[in-house]
C-alpha positions in Angstrom: 110.8 57.3 154.6 110.6 60.8 153.2 107.4 62.7 153.6 107.2 63.3 149.9 107.4 59.6 149.1 104.6 58.8 151.6 102.4 61.5 150.0 103.1 60.2 146.5 102.3 56.6 147.7 99.0 57.7 149.2 98.0 59.7 146.2 99.0 56.9 143.8 96.7 54.5 145.7 93.6 56.6 145.0 91.0 55.7 142.3 91.2 59.3 140.9 94.9 58.8 140.3 94.1 55.5 138.5 91.7 57.3 136.2 94.1 60.2 135.2 97.6 58.8 135.5 97.5 56.3 132.7 97.0 59.2 130.2 99.1 61.9 131.8 102.2 60.2 133.1 103.2 58.2 130.1 102.7 61.2 127.8 104.9 63.4 129.9 107.5 60.7 130.3 107.7 60.1 126.5 108.0 63.8 125.8 110.7 64.4 128.4 112.6 61.2 127.5 112.6 62.3 123.9 113.7 65.9 124.7 116.5 64.7 126.9 117.7 62.0 124.5 116.9 59.2 126.9 118.5 60.7 129.9 115.4 61.7 132.0 112.1 60.2 132.9 109.9 62.4 135.1 108.2 59.5 136.9 111.7 58.1 137.7 112.1 61.0 140.2 110.0 58.8 142.6 110.5 55.3 141.3 113.2 53.9 139.0 112.0 53.8 135.4 112.7 52.5 132.0 111.3 53.0 128.5 110.3 49.5 127.2 110.4 49.0 123.4 108.5 45.8 122.7 107.0 44.4 119.5 103.2 44.7 119.2 101.6 41.2 119.7 99.2 41.8 116.8 100.7 44.6 114.8 104.4 43.6 114.8 105.2 47.3 115.2 107.6 48.7 117.8 105.7 49.9 120.9 107.3 52.2 123.5 106.0 52.4 127.1 107.6 54.3 129.9 107.3 52.1 133.0 108.3 52.0 136.6 110.6 49.1 137.4 112.4 47.5 140.3 116.0 47.1 139.4 117.8 43.9 140.6 121.4 42.8 140.8 122.8 46.3 140.2 121.1 46.8 136.9 121.5 43.4 135.4 117.8 42.6 135.6 114.5 44.4 136.3 111.1 43.5 137.6 108.1 45.1 135.7 104.7 45.2 137.3 101.7 45.0 135.0 99.5 46.9 137.5 97.8 49.2 134.9 97.4 51.6 137.9 94.8 49.2 139.4 92.5 49.1 136.4 90.8 45.9 135.4 92.6 44.8 132.2 96.2 43.8 131.8 98.3 46.6 130.2 99.1 46.2 126.4 102.8 45.9 127.0 102.3 42.7 129.0 100.5 41.1 126.0 103.4 42.2 123.8 106.0 40.6 126.0 104.1 37.3 126.3 103.9 37.1 122.5 107.5 38.4 121.8 109.7 38.4 124.9 112.7 39.9 123.1 112.7 43.7 123.7 114.8 46.7 124.4 114.9 49.1 127.3 116.3 52.5 127.9 117.8 52.5 131.3 119.6 55.7 132.5 120.3 56.6 129.0 121.6 53.2 127.9 119.9 51.2 125.3 119.8 47.5 126.4 118.5 44.4 124.7 116.5 42.3 127.1 114.5 39.1 127.3 111.3 39.1 129.3 109.9 36.2 131.3 106.5 36.1 133.1 107.0 35.1 136.7 104.8 32.3 138.1 104.4 30.2 141.2 106.9 30.6 144.0 109.2 32.8 142.0 106.3 35.2 141.4 105.3 35.1 145.1 108.9 36.0 146.2 109.1 38.8 143.6 105.7 40.1 144.6 106.8 40.4 148.3 109.9 42.3 147.1 107.8 44.6 145.0 105.4 45.4 147.9 108.4 46.3 150.1 109.7 48.4 147.2 106.4 50.2 146.4 103.5 49.4 148.8 100.7 51.0 146.7 100.9 47.9 144.4 98.9 46.0 147.2 96.1 48.6 146.7 96.1 48.0 143.0 95.9 44.2 143.4 93.1 44.5 145.9 91.1 46.6 143.4 91.2 44.1 140.5 90.2 40.4 140.1 93.1 39.5 137.8 96.5 38.6 139.1 98.9 41.4 138.3 101.5 40.1 136.0 105.2 40.4 137.0 108.0 40.1 134.4 111.7 39.8 135.0 113.8 41.4 132.2 117.4 40.2 131.8 120.1 41.5 129.5 120.2 39.4 126.3 
């Protein structure tokens, strides 16, 4: 593993990162994504990333969220981790997908319609182990919160 990746993993596991990152990283990602017409996400330089466009659970309005993802099957499906950087509450985008699973993602500049499904039971357990191999800091996030971190599988619609 590259030294840079280990450093980022260590930093991303800290409580200070959890306090600052939810405000700074998405704002930077949105700006760069917009400026590059969907071609670049800054955070995707360390982890693969998408921009999720879901429908607000209460508002019914389009909501955009840049998110890290774990691609599966060569880009036919993606796992999203509702870690919220190890903060107590579930992130808003998870509520949106539970209420309205039909969404869109921007993946490497391609706009893709997807359907989201919350993973549960054995399927979630297997996906969680894969996620931890993919990005170990998620274990720190889970240890920090009492809630079970939600995992979603997005598949092309």
